[in-house]
mmCIF file of the N, C-alpha and C atoms, coordinates in Angstrom:
data_MODEL
# 
_entry.id   MODEL 
# 
loop_
_atom_site.group_PDB 
_atom_site.id 
_atom_site.type_symbol 
_atom_site.label_atom_id 
_atom_site.label_alt_id 
_atom_site.label_comp_id 
_atom_site.label_asym_id 
_atom_site.label_entity_id 
_atom_site.label_seq_id 
_atom_site.pdbx_PDB_ins_code 
_atom_site.Cartn_x 
_atom_site.Cartn_y 
_atom_site.Cartn_z 
_atom_site.occupancy 
_atom_site.B_iso_or_equiv 
_atom_site.pdbx_formal_charge 
_atom_site.auth_seq_id 
_atom_site.auth_comp_id 
_atom_site.auth_asym_id 
_atom_site.auth_atom_id 
_atom_site.pdbx_PDB_model_num 
ATOM 1   N N  . MET A 1 1  ? 17.858 23.136 -0.358  1.00 0.00 ? 1  MET A N  1 
ATOM 2   C CA . MET A 1 1  ? 17.183 22.746 -1.591  1.00 0.00 ? 1  MET A CA 1 
ATOM 3   C C  . MET A 1 1  ? 16.592 21.348 -1.426  1.00 0.00 ? 1  MET A C  1 
ATOM 4   N N  . GLN A 1 2  ? 15.355 21.211 -1.856  1.00 0.00 ? 2  GLN A N  1 
ATOM 5   C CA . GLN A 1 2  ? 14.677 19.921 -1.823  1.00 0.00 ? 2  GLN A CA 1 
ATOM 6   C C  . GLN A 1 2  ? 15.014 19.169 -3.103  1.00 0.00 ? 2  GLN A C  1 
ATOM 7   N N  . ARG A 1 3  ? 15.536 17.967 -2.955  1.00 0.00 ? 3  ARG A N  1 
ATOM 8   C CA . ARG A 1 3  ? 15.877 17.148 -4.134  1.00 0.00 ? 3  ARG A CA 1 
ATOM 9   C C  . ARG A 1 3  ? 14.935 15.957 -4.208  1.00 0.00 ? 3  ARG A C  1 
ATOM 10  N N  . ILE A 1 4  ? 14.374 15.771 -5.383  1.00 0.00 ? 4  ILE A N  1 
ATOM 11  C CA . ILE A 1 4  ? 13.420 14.692 -5.618  1.00 0.00 ? 4  ILE A CA 1 
ATOM 12  C C  . ILE A 1 4  ? 13.931 13.841 -6.767  1.00 0.00 ? 4  ILE A C  1 
ATOM 13  N N  . ASP A 1 5  ? 14.017 12.535 -6.562  1.00 0.00 ? 5  ASP A N  1 
ATOM 14  C CA . ASP A 1 5  ? 14.341 11.608 -7.648  1.00 0.00 ? 5  ASP A CA 1 
ATOM 15  C C  . ASP A 1 5  ? 13.018 11.053 -8.166  1.00 0.00 ? 5  ASP A C  1 
ATOM 16  N N  . PHE A 1 6  ? 12.765 11.235 -9.460  1.00 0.00 ? 6  PHE A N  1 
ATOM 17  C CA . PHE A 1 6  ? 11.523 10.753 -10.069 1.00 0.00 ? 6  PHE A CA 1 
ATOM 18  C C  . PHE A 1 6  ? 11.853 9.645  -11.051 1.00 0.00 ? 6  PHE A C  1 
ATOM 19  N N  . GLN A 1 7  ? 11.320 8.468  -10.790 1.00 0.00 ? 7  GLN A N  1 
ATOM 20  C CA . GLN A 1 7  ? 11.564 7.289  -11.629 1.00 0.00 ? 7  GLN A CA 1 
ATOM 21  C C  . GLN A 1 7  ? 10.519 7.227  -12.740 1.00 0.00 ? 7  GLN A C  1 
ATOM 22  N N  . LEU A 1 8  ? 10.941 7.322  -13.991 1.00 0.00 ? 8  LEU A N  1 
ATOM 23  C CA . LEU A 1 8  ? 10.023 7.198  -15.127 1.00 0.00 ? 8  LEU A CA 1 
ATOM 24  C C  . LEU A 1 8  ? 9.515  5.771  -15.240 1.00 0.00 ? 8  LEU A C  1 
ATOM 25  N N  . ASP A 1 9  ? 8.259  5.627  -15.640 1.00 0.00 ? 9  ASP A N  1 
ATOM 26  C CA . ASP A 1 9  ? 7.712  4.296  -15.917 1.00 0.00 ? 9  ASP A CA 1 
ATOM 27  C C  . ASP A 1 9  ? 7.323  4.190  -17.392 1.00 0.00 ? 9  ASP A C  1 
ATOM 28  N N  . ARG A 1 10 ? 7.816  5.154  -18.178 1.00 0.00 ? 10 ARG A N  1 
ATOM 29  C CA . ARG A 1 10 ? 7.574  5.222  -19.633 1.00 0.00 ? 10 ARG A CA 1 
ATOM 30  C C  . ARG A 1 10 ? 8.711  6.033  -20.255 1.00 0.00 ? 10 ARG A C  1 
ATOM 31  N N  . SER A 1 11 ? 8.642  6.300  -21.545 1.00 0.00 ? 11 SER A N  1 
ATOM 32  C CA . SER A 1 11 ? 9.749  6.993  -22.211 1.00 0.00 ? 11 SER A CA 1 
ATOM 33  C C  . SER A 1 11 ? 9.854  8.468  -21.842 1.00 0.00 ? 11 SER A C  1 
ATOM 34  N N  . HIS A 1 12 ? 8.724  9.105  -21.488 1.00 0.00 ? 12 HIS A N  1 
ATOM 35  C CA . HIS A 1 12 ? 8.730  10.525 -21.129 1.00 0.00 ? 12 HIS A CA 1 
ATOM 36  C C  . HIS A 1 12 ? 7.507  10.851 -20.272 1.00 0.00 ? 12 HIS A C  1 
ATOM 37  N N  . VAL A 1 13 ? 7.515  12.042 -19.707 1.00 0.00 ? 13 VAL A N  1 
ATOM 38  C CA . VAL A 1 13 ? 6.361  12.553 -18.969 1.00 0.00 ? 13 VAL A CA 1 
ATOM 39  C C  . VAL A 1 13 ? 6.226  14.026 -19.324 1.00 0.00 ? 13 VAL A C  1 
ATOM 40  N N  . GLU A 1 14 ? 4.996  14.514 -19.436 1.00 0.00 ? 14 GLU A N  1 
ATOM 41  C CA . GLU A 1 14 ? 4.784  15.920 -19.745 1.00 0.00 ? 14 GLU A CA 1 
ATOM 42  C C  . GLU A 1 14 ? 5.150  16.755 -18.524 1.00 0.00 ? 14 GLU A C  1 
ATOM 43  N N  . LEU A 1 15 ? 5.720  17.905 -18.771 1.00 0.00 ? 15 LEU A N  1 
ATOM 44  C CA . LEU A 1 15 ? 6.231  18.756 -17.702 1.00 0.00 ? 15 LEU A CA 1 
ATOM 45  C C  . LEU A 1 15 ? 5.178  19.070 -16.647 1.00 0.00 ? 15 LEU A C  1 
ATOM 46  N N  . ASN A 1 16 ? 3.984  19.476 -17.057 1.00 0.00 ? 16 ASN A N  1 
ATOM 47  C CA . ASN A 1 16 ? 2.953  19.823 -16.077 1.00 0.00 ? 16 ASN A CA 1 
ATOM 48  C C  . ASN A 1 16 ? 2.564  18.617 -15.222 1.00 0.00 ? 16 ASN A C  1 
ATOM 49  N N  . GLN A 1 17 ? 2.547  17.430 -15.813 1.00 0.00 ? 17 GLN A N  1 
ATOM 50  C CA . GLN A 1 17 ? 2.221  16.222 -15.061 1.00 0.00 ? 17 GLN A CA 1 
ATOM 51  C C  . GLN A 1 17 ? 3.348  15.830 -14.109 1.00 0.00 ? 17 GLN A C  1 
ATOM 52  N N  . LEU A 1 18 ? 4.583  16.049 -14.518 1.00 0.00 ? 18 LEU A N  1 
ATOM 53  C CA . LEU A 1 18 ? 5.722  15.760 -13.645 1.00 0.00 ? 18 LEU A CA 1 
ATOM 54  C C  . LEU A 1 18 ? 5.636  16.581 -12.364 1.00 0.00 ? 18 LEU A C  1 
ATOM 55  N N  . LEU A 1 19 ? 5.304  17.854 -12.499 1.00 0.00 ? 19 LEU A N  1 
ATOM 56  C CA . LEU A 1 19 ? 5.182  18.713 -11.313 1.00 0.00 ? 19 LEU A CA 1 
ATOM 57  C C  . LEU A 1 19 ? 4.121  18.175 -10.363 1.00 0.00 ? 19 LEU A C  1 
ATOM 58  N N  . LYS A 1 20 ? 3.017  17.687 -10.919 1.00 0.00 ? 20 LYS A N  1 
ATOM 59  C CA . LYS A 1 20 ? 1.947  17.104 -10.100 1.00 0.00 ? 20 LYS A CA 1 
ATOM 60  C C  . LYS A 1 20 ? 2.401  15.787 -9.462  1.00 0.00 ? 20 LYS A C  1 
ATOM 61  N N  . LEU A 1 21 ? 2.971  14.896 -10.265 1.00 0.00 ? 21 LEU A N  1 
ATOM 62  C CA . LEU A 1 21 ? 3.388  13.586 -9.765  1.00 0.00 ? 21 LEU A CA 1 
ATOM 63  C C  . LEU A 1 21 ? 4.491  13.677 -8.709  1.00 0.00 ? 21 LEU A C  1 
ATOM 64  N N  . ALA A 1 22 ? 5.324  14.709 -8.813  1.00 0.00 ? 22 ALA A N  1 
ATOM 65  C CA . ALA A 1 22 ? 6.405  14.903 -7.841  1.00 0.00 ? 22 ALA A CA 1 
ATOM 66  C C  . ALA A 1 22 ? 5.912  15.608 -6.575  1.00 0.00 ? 22 ALA A C  1 
ATOM 67  N N  . GLY A 1 23 ? 4.637  16.012 -6.574  1.00 0.00 ? 23 GLY A N  1 
ATOM 68  C CA . GLY A 1 23 ? 4.061  16.638 -5.391  1.00 0.00 ? 23 GLY A CA 1 
ATOM 69  C C  . GLY A 1 23 ? 4.345  18.127 -5.248  1.00 0.00 ? 23 GLY A C  1 
ATOM 70  N N  . LEU A 1 24 ? 4.750  18.784 -6.336  1.00 0.00 ? 24 LEU A N  1 
ATOM 71  C CA . LEU A 1 24 ? 5.062  20.215 -6.262  1.00 0.00 ? 24 LEU A CA 1 
ATOM 72  C C  . LEU A 1 24 ? 3.846  21.101 -6.563  1.00 0.00 ? 24 LEU A C  1 
ATOM 73  N N  . CYS A 1 25 ? 2.755  20.490 -7.041  1.00 0.00 ? 25 CYS A N  1 
ATOM 74  C CA . CYS A 1 25 ? 1.506  21.220 -7.229  1.00 0.00 ? 25 CYS A CA 1 
ATOM 75  C C  . CYS A 1 25 ? 0.361  20.213 -7.125  1.00 0.00 ? 25 CYS A C  1 
ATOM 76  N N  . ASP A 1 26 ? -0.857 20.727 -7.007  1.00 0.00 ? 26 ASP A N  1 
ATOM 77  C CA . ASP A 1 26 ? -2.016 19.864 -6.750  1.00 0.00 ? 26 ASP A CA 1 
ATOM 78  C C  . ASP A 1 26 ? -2.647 19.235 -7.988  1.00 0.00 ? 26 ASP A C  1 
ATOM 79  N N  . SER A 1 27 ? -2.407 19.837 -9.161  1.00 0.00 ? 27 SER A N  1 
ATOM 80  C CA . SER A 1 27 ? -3.053 19.316 -10.367 1.00 0.00 ? 27 SER A CA 1 
ATOM 81  C C  . SER A 1 27 ? -2.216 19.635 -11.601 1.00 0.00 ? 27 SER A C  1 
ATOM 82  N N  . GLY A 1 28 ? -2.561 18.973 -12.692 1.00 0.00 ? 28 GLY A N  1 
ATOM 83  C CA . GLY A 1 28 ? -1.888 19.264 -13.947 1.00 0.00 ? 28 GLY A CA 1 
ATOM 84  C C  . GLY A 1 28 ? -2.146 20.695 -14.395 1.00 0.00 ? 28 GLY A C  1 
ATOM 85  N N  . GLY A 1 29 ? -3.354 21.197 -14.110 1.00 0.00 ? 29 GLY A N  1 
ATOM 86  C CA . GLY A 1 29 ? -3.685 22.576 -14.454 1.00 0.00 ? 29 GLY A CA 1 
ATOM 87  C C  . GLY A 1 29 ? -2.833 23.571 -13.682 1.00 0.00 ? 29 GLY A C  1 
ATOM 88  N N  . ALA A 1 30 ? -2.608 23.278 -12.401 1.00 0.00 ? 30 ALA A N  1 
ATOM 89  C CA . ALA A 1 30 ? -1.740 24.143 -11.588 1.00 0.00 ? 30 ALA A CA 1 
ATOM 90  C C  . ALA A 1 30 ? -0.311 24.092 -12.124 1.00 0.00 ? 30 ALA A C  1 
ATOM 91  N N  . GLY A 1 31 ? 0.102  22.911 -12.582 1.00 0.00 ? 31 GLY A N  1 
ATOM 92  C CA . GLY A 1 31 ? 1.434  22.768 -13.176 1.00 0.00 ? 31 GLY A CA 1 
ATOM 93  C C  . GLY A 1 31 ? 1.563  23.599 -14.436 1.00 0.00 ? 31 GLY A C  1 
ATOM 94  N N  . LYS A 1 32 ? 0.517  23.598 -15.270 1.00 0.00 ? 32 LYS A N  1 
ATOM 95  C CA . LYS A 1 32 ? 0.526  24.407 -16.494 1.00 0.00 ? 32 LYS A CA 1 
ATOM 96  C C  . LYS A 1 32 ? 0.668  25.889 -16.158 1.00 0.00 ? 32 LYS A C  1 
ATOM 97  N N  . ALA A 1 33 ? -0.027 26.331 -15.109 1.00 0.00 ? 33 ALA A N  1 
ATOM 98  C CA . ALA A 1 33 ? 0.033  27.744 -14.717 1.00 0.00 ? 33 ALA A CA 1 
ATOM 99  C C  . ALA A 1 33 ? 1.437  28.124 -14.255 1.00 0.00 ? 33 ALA A C  1 
ATOM 100 N N  . LEU A 1 34 ? 2.095  27.245 -13.501 1.00 0.00 ? 34 LEU A N  1 
ATOM 101 C CA . LEU A 1 34 ? 3.461  27.513 -13.041 1.00 0.00 ? 34 LEU A CA 1 
ATOM 102 C C  . LEU A 1 34 ? 4.422  27.635 -14.223 1.00 0.00 ? 34 LEU A C  1 
ATOM 103 N N  . VAL A 1 35 ? 4.259  26.739 -15.195 1.00 0.00 ? 35 VAL A N  1 
ATOM 104 C CA . VAL A 1 35 ? 5.123  26.757 -16.380 1.00 0.00 ? 35 VAL A CA 1 
ATOM 105 C C  . VAL A 1 35 ? 4.866  28.031 -17.184 1.00 0.00 ? 35 VAL A C  1 
ATOM 106 N N  . ALA A 1 36 ? 3.591  28.357 -17.404 1.00 0.00 ? 36 ALA A N  1 
ATOM 107 C CA . ALA A 1 36 ? 3.241  29.539 -18.184 1.00 0.00 ? 36 ALA A CA 1 
ATOM 108 C C  . ALA A 1 36 ? 3.763  30.822 -17.539 1.00 0.00 ? 36 ALA A C  1 
ATOM 109 N N  . ALA A 1 37 ? 3.866  30.819 -16.205 1.00 0.00 ? 37 ALA A N  1 
ATOM 110 C CA . ALA A 1 37 ? 4.349  31.994 -15.480 1.00 0.00 ? 37 ALA A CA 1 
ATOM 111 C C  . ALA A 1 37 ? 5.874  32.101 -15.488 1.00 0.00 ? 37 ALA A C  1 
ATOM 112 N N  . GLY A 1 38 ? 6.538  31.129 -16.109 1.00 0.00 ? 38 GLY A N  1 
ATOM 113 C CA . GLY A 1 38 ? 7.994  31.179 -16.202 1.00 0.00 ? 38 GLY A CA 1 
ATOM 114 C C  . GLY A 1 38 ? 8.709  30.785 -14.920 1.00 0.00 ? 38 GLY A C  1 
ATOM 115 N N  . GLN A 1 39 ? 8.044  30.023 -14.064 1.00 0.00 ? 39 GLN A N  1 
ATOM 116 C CA . GLN A 1 39 ? 8.625  29.642 -12.779 1.00 0.00 ? 39 GLN A CA 1 
ATOM 117 C C  . GLN A 1 39 ? 9.378  28.314 -12.811 1.00 0.00 ? 39 GLN A C  1 
ATOM 118 N N  . VAL A 1 40 ? 9.344  27.626 -13.942 1.00 0.00 ? 40 VAL A N  1 
ATOM 119 C CA . VAL A 1 40 ? 9.941  26.295 -14.034 1.00 0.00 ? 40 VAL A CA 1 
ATOM 120 C C  . VAL A 1 40 ? 11.141 26.325 -14.973 1.00 0.00 ? 40 VAL A C  1 
ATOM 121 N N  . ARG A 1 41 ? 12.232 25.673 -14.543 1.00 0.00 ? 41 ARG A N  1 
ATOM 122 C CA . ARG A 1 41 ? 13.430 25.560 -15.372 1.00 0.00 ? 41 ARG A CA 1 
ATOM 123 C C  . ARG A 1 41 ? 13.678 24.083 -15.692 1.00 0.00 ? 41 ARG A C  1 
ATOM 124 N N  . VAL A 1 42 ? 14.092 23.828 -16.919 1.00 0.00 ? 42 VAL A N  1 
ATOM 125 C CA . VAL A 1 42 ? 14.471 22.482 -17.348 1.00 0.00 ? 42 VAL A CA 1 
ATOM 126 C C  . VAL A 1 42 ? 15.928 22.558 -17.779 1.00 0.00 ? 42 VAL A C  1 
ATOM 127 N N  . ASP A 1 43 ? 16.772 21.800 -17.133 1.00 0.00 ? 43 ASP A N  1 
ATOM 128 C CA . ASP A 1 43 ? 18.212 21.811 -17.416 1.00 0.00 ? 43 ASP A CA 1 
ATOM 129 C C  . ASP A 1 43 ? 18.782 23.236 -17.359 1.00 0.00 ? 43 ASP A C  1 
ATOM 130 N N  . GLY A 1 44 ? 18.287 24.026 -16.411 1.00 0.00 ? 44 GLY A N  1 
ATOM 131 C CA . GLY A 1 44 ? 18.815 25.363 -16.172 1.00 0.00 ? 44 GLY A CA 1 
ATOM 132 C C  . GLY A 1 44 ? 18.180 26.488 -16.968 1.00 0.00 ? 44 GLY A C  1 
ATOM 133 N N  . ALA A 1 45 ? 17.338 26.172 -17.939 1.00 0.00 ? 45 ALA A N  1 
ATOM 134 C CA . ALA A 1 45 ? 16.711 27.198 -18.768 1.00 0.00 ? 45 ALA A CA 1 
ATOM 135 C C  . ALA A 1 45 ? 15.209 27.269 -18.490 1.00 0.00 ? 45 ALA A C  1 
ATOM 136 N N  . VAL A 1 46 ? 14.660 28.480 -18.472 1.00 0.00 ? 46 VAL A N  1 
ATOM 137 C CA . VAL A 1 46 ? 13.220 28.638 -18.270 1.00 0.00 ? 46 VAL A CA 1 
ATOM 138 C C  . VAL A 1 46 ? 12.486 27.930 -19.404 1.00 0.00 ? 46 VAL A C  1 
ATOM 139 N N  . GLU A 1 47 ? 11.495 27.125 -19.037 1.00 0.00 ? 47 GLU A N  1 
ATOM 140 C CA . GLU A 1 47 ? 10.695 26.369 -20.015 1.00 0.00 ? 47 GLU A CA 1 
ATOM 141 C C  . GLU A 1 47 ? 9.257  26.857 -19.936 1.00 0.00 ? 47 GLU A C  1 
ATOM 142 N N  . ARG A 1 48 ? 8.690  27.295 -21.062 1.00 0.00 ? 48 ARG A N  1 
ATOM 143 C CA . ARG A 1 48 ? 7.319  27.805 -21.083 1.00 0.00 ? 48 ARG A CA 1 
ATOM 144 C C  . ARG A 1 48 ? 6.356  26.882 -21.829 1.00 0.00 ? 48 ARG A C  1 
ATOM 145 N N  . ARG A 1 49 ? 6.860  25.780 -22.369 1.00 0.00 ? 49 ARG A N  1 
ATOM 146 C CA . ARG A 1 49 ? 5.966  24.812 -23.029 1.00 0.00 ? 49 ARG A CA 1 
ATOM 147 C C  . ARG A 1 49 ? 5.394  23.916 -21.942 1.00 0.00 ? 49 ARG A C  1 
ATOM 148 N N  . ARG A 1 50 ? 4.112  24.048 -21.683 1.00 0.00 ? 50 ARG A N  1 
ATOM 149 C CA . ARG A 1 50 ? 3.476  23.356 -20.550 1.00 0.00 ? 50 ARG A CA 1 
ATOM 150 C C  . ARG A 1 50 ? 3.520  21.845 -20.665 1.00 0.00 ? 50 ARG A C  1 
ATOM 151 N N  . THR A 1 51 ? 3.437  21.334 -21.875 1.00 0.00 ? 51 THR A N  1 
ATOM 152 C CA . THR A 1 51 ? 3.428  19.884 -22.040 1.00 0.00 ? 51 THR A CA 1 
ATOM 153 C C  . THR A 1 51 ? 4.727  19.380 -22.672 1.00 0.00 ? 51 THR A C  1 
ATOM 154 N N  . CYS A 1 52 ? 5.802  20.111 -22.445 1.00 0.00 ? 52 CYS A N  1 
ATOM 155 C CA . CYS A 1 52 ? 7.132  19.713 -22.908 1.00 0.00 ? 52 CYS A CA 1 
ATOM 156 C C  . CYS A 1 52 ? 7.420  18.291 -22.430 1.00 0.00 ? 52 CYS A C  1 
ATOM 157 N N  . LYS A 1 53 ? 7.964  17.460 -23.307 1.00 0.00 ? 53 LYS A N  1 
ATOM 158 C CA . LYS A 1 53 ? 8.287  16.075 -22.931 1.00 0.00 ? 53 LYS A CA 1 
ATOM 159 C C  . LYS A 1 53 ? 9.595  16.049 -22.144 1.00 0.00 ? 53 LYS A C  1 
ATOM 160 N N  . ILE A 1 54 ? 9.526  15.521 -20.932 1.00 0.00 ? 54 ILE A N  1 
ATOM 161 C CA . ILE A 1 54 ? 10.687 15.400 -20.065 1.00 0.00 ? 54 ILE A CA 1 
ATOM 162 C C  . ILE A 1 54 ? 11.136 13.949 -20.081 1.00 0.00 ? 54 ILE A C  1 
ATOM 163 N N  . ARG A 1 55 ? 12.421 13.755 -20.319 1.00 0.00 ? 55 ARG A N  1 
ATOM 164 C CA . ARG A 1 55 ? 12.979 12.395 -20.441 1.00 0.00 ? 55 ARG A CA 1 
ATOM 165 C C  . ARG A 1 55 ? 14.043 12.153 -19.373 1.00 0.00 ? 55 ARG A C  1 
ATOM 166 N N  . ALA A 1 56 ? 14.437 10.908 -19.253 1.00 0.00 ? 56 ALA A N  1 
ATOM 167 C CA . ALA A 1 56 ? 15.458 10.523 -18.275 1.00 0.00 ? 56 ALA A CA 1 
ATOM 168 C C  . ALA A 1 56 ? 16.724 11.339 -18.475 1.00 0.00 ? 56 ALA A C  1 
ATOM 169 N N  . GLY A 1 57 ? 17.325 11.743 -17.369 1.00 0.00 ? 57 GLY A N  1 
ATOM 170 C CA . GLY A 1 57 ? 18.558 12.504 -17.412 1.00 0.00 ? 57 GLY A CA 1 
ATOM 171 C C  . GLY A 1 57 ? 18.350 14.003 -17.289 1.00 0.00 ? 57 GLY A C  1 
ATOM 172 N N  . GLN A 1 58 ? 17.114 14.453 -17.429 1.00 0.00 ? 58 GLN A N  1 
ATOM 173 C CA . GLN A 1 58 ? 16.850 15.882 -17.321 1.00 0.00 ? 58 GLN A CA 1 
ATOM 174 C C  . GLN A 1 58 ? 16.605 16.279 -15.867 1.00 0.00 ? 58 GLN A C  1 
ATOM 175 N N  . VAL A 1 59 ? 16.821 17.561 -15.582 1.00 0.00 ? 59 VAL A N  1 
ATOM 176 C CA . VAL A 1 59 ? 16.608 18.108 -14.245 1.00 0.00 ? 59 VAL A CA 1 
ATOM 177 C C  . VAL A 1 59 ? 15.616 19.257 -14.362 1.00 0.00 ? 59 VAL A C  1 
ATOM 178 N N  . VAL A 1 60 ? 14.564 19.182 -13.557 1.00 0.00 ? 60 VAL A N  1 
ATOM 179 C CA . VAL A 1 60 ? 13.519 20.202 -13.548 1.00 0.00 ? 60 VAL A CA 1 
ATOM 180 C C  . VAL A 1 60 ? 13.565 20.908 -12.203 1.00 0.00 ? 60 VAL A C  1 
ATOM 181 N N  . ALA A 1 61 ? 13.523 22.236 -12.219 1.00 0.00 ? 61 ALA A N  1 
ATOM 182 C CA . ALA A 1 61 ? 13.582 23.006 -10.975 1.00 0.00 ? 61 ALA A CA 1 
ATOM 183 C C  . ALA A 1 61 ? 12.390 23.942 -10.873 1.00 0.00 ? 61 ALA A C  1 
ATOM 184 N N  . LEU A 1 62 ? 11.849 24.031 -9.649  1.00 0.00 ? 62 LEU A N  1 
ATOM 185 C CA . LEU A 1 62 ? 10.766 24.952 -9.326  1.00 0.00 ? 62 LEU A CA 1 
ATOM 186 C C  . LEU A 1 62 ? 11.062 25.493 -7.939  1.00 0.00 ? 62 LEU A C  1 
ATOM 187 N N  . GLY A 1 63 ? 11.324 26.782 -7.865  1.00 0.00 ? 63 GLY A N  1 
ATOM 188 C CA . GLY A 1 63 ? 11.688 27.370 -6.574  1.00 0.00 ? 63 GLY A CA 1 
ATOM 189 C C  . GLY A 1 63 ? 12.937 26.711 -6.024  1.00 0.00 ? 63 GLY A C  1 
ATOM 190 N N  . ASP A 1 64 ? 12.856 26.215 -4.786  1.00 0.00 ? 64 ASP A N  1 
ATOM 191 C CA . ASP A 1 64 ? 14.015 25.558 -4.187  1.00 0.00 ? 64 ASP A CA 1 
ATOM 192 C C  . ASP A 1 64 ? 13.958 24.040 -4.325  1.00 0.00 ? 64 ASP A C  1 
ATOM 193 N N  . ALA A 1 65 ? 13.054 23.538 -5.176  1.00 0.00 ? 65 ALA A N  1 
ATOM 194 C CA . ALA A 1 65 ? 12.940 22.094 -5.402  1.00 0.00 ? 65 ALA A CA 1 
ATOM 195 C C  . ALA A 1 65 ? 13.568 21.724 -6.745  1.00 0.00 ? 65 ALA A C  1 
ATOM 196 N N  . GLU A 1 66 ? 14.239 20.593 -6.753  1.00 0.00 ? 66 GLU A N  1 
ATOM 197 C CA . GLU A 1 66 ? 14.883 20.095 -7.968  1.00 0.00 ? 66 GLU A CA 1 
ATOM 198 C C  . GLU A 1 66 ? 14.478 18.642 -8.160  1.00 0.00 ? 66 GLU A C  1 
ATOM 199 N N  . ILE A 1 67 ? 13.973 18.329 -9.351  1.00 0.00 ? 67 ILE A N  1 
ATOM 200 C CA . ILE A 1 67 ? 13.556 16.965 -9.684  1.00 0.00 ? 67 ILE A CA 1 
ATOM 201 C C  . ILE A 1 67 ? 14.570 16.379 -10.662 1.00 0.00 ? 67 ILE A C  1 
ATOM 202 N N  . ARG A 1 68 ? 15.199 15.273 -10.284 1.00 0.00 ? 68 ARG A N  1 
ATOM 203 C CA . ARG A 1 68 ? 16.083 14.547 -11.200 1.00 0.00 ? 68 ARG A CA 1 
ATOM 204 C C  . ARG A 1 68 ? 15.259 13.406 -11.786 1.00 0.00 ? 68 ARG A C  1 
ATOM 205 N N  . VAL A 1 69 ? 15.165 13.367 -13.109 1.00 0.00 ? 69 VAL A N  1 
ATOM 206 C CA . VAL A 1 69 ? 14.348 12.353 -13.780 1.00 0.00 ? 69 VAL A CA 1 
ATOM 207 C C  . VAL A 1 69 ? 15.253 11.158 -14.118 1.00 0.00 ? 69 VAL A C  1 
ATOM 208 N N  . LEU A 1 70 ? 14.878 10.018 -13.562 1.00 0.00 ? 70 LEU A N  1 
ATOM 209 C CA . LEU A 1 70 ? 15.674 8.806  -13.705 1.00 0.00 ? 70 LEU A CA 1 
ATOM 210 C C  . LEU A 1 70 ? 15.055 7.872  -14.750 1.00 0.00 ? 70 LEU A C  1 
ATOM 211 N N  . ALA A 1 71 ? 15.901 7.054  -15.350 1.00 0.00 ? 71 ALA A N  1 
ATOM 212 C CA . ALA A 1 71 ? 15.484 6.142  -16.412 1.00 0.00 ? 71 ALA A CA 1 
ATOM 213 C C  . ALA A 1 71 ? 14.510 5.082  -15.902 1.00 0.00 ? 71 ALA A C  1 
ATOM 214 N N  . GLU A 1 72 ? 13.675 4.658  -16.825 1.00 0.00 ? 72 GLU A N  1 
ATOM 215 C CA . GLU A 1 72 ? 12.729 3.581  -16.570 1.00 0.00 ? 72 GLU A CA 1 
ATOM 216 C C  . GLU A 1 72 ? 13.498 2.315  -16.182 1.00 0.00 ? 72 GLU A C  1 
ATOM 217 N N  . GLN A 1 73 ? 13.032 1.618  -15.172 1.00 0.00 ? 73 GLN A N  1 
ATOM 218 C CA . GLN A 1 73 ? 13.684 0.385  -14.729 1.00 0.00 ? 73 GLN A CA 1 
ATOM 219 C C  . GLN A 1 73 ? 13.339 -0.757 -15.672 1.00 0.00 ? 73 GLN A C  1 
ATOM 220 N N  . ALA A 1 74 ? 14.317 -1.566 -16.001 1.00 0.00 ? 74 ALA A N  1 
ATOM 221 C CA . ALA A 1 74 ? 14.076 -2.735 -16.849 1.00 0.00 ? 74 ALA A CA 1 
ATOM 222 C C  . ALA A 1 74 ? 13.329 -3.794 -16.031 1.00 0.00 ? 74 ALA A C  1 
ATOM 223 N N  . PRO A 1 75 ? 12.418 -4.540 -16.675 1.00 0.00 ? 75 PRO A N  1 
ATOM 224 C CA . PRO A 1 75 ? 11.633 -5.574 -15.950 1.00 0.00 ? 75 PRO A CA 1 
ATOM 225 C C  . PRO A 1 75 ? 12.491 -6.733 -15.513 1.00 0.00 ? 75 PRO A C  1 
# 
């Protein structure tokens, strides 16, 4: 399993954008298609809301890749 730690630089990130930023797809549109197809899980449950807000502490999975979303660093 591929594990990716993603550091937030704001309070949340939209699910489709997270997939793009983590390098699991080429564009936000491709991320939306993956979510709509039911291929993405958030905290173990299938998530079909393409622009679902993902916050620190959540885990997003696509295939054999798992993204752990980490809290924004204090300045």
